[in-house]
C-alpha angles and dihedrals in degrees: 000000000000089000090054090052090051091049092048092049092046093050092046089054092048090047091054091051092049091046090056091046091052091048092050092046092050090049091048091048090053090051092049091048090050089055094046125015091205095054095099090053094051121095091249093048094047091049091048093050093046092051091049090051091048091053090050090051089050088056089056091053092047088052090053092051092048090049092050093046090051091051091053091045090052091045091243096144098154 
């Protein structure tokens, strides 16, 4: 069970880092869009937004893994 706790703690730390990255990227995207209304429609803007969305989806998957690990740790198998 100690390994599960390490995994949970590690993933929580990674999640916090990704959360901050997503927040910063969203803030940066808003700034870029303020400078140029067409930024989101540009290749660079589209790529930036898609990567930000992918990072946010990764956070959801990390949450699911943490949730499953906690269930196993708490012997909640059902």
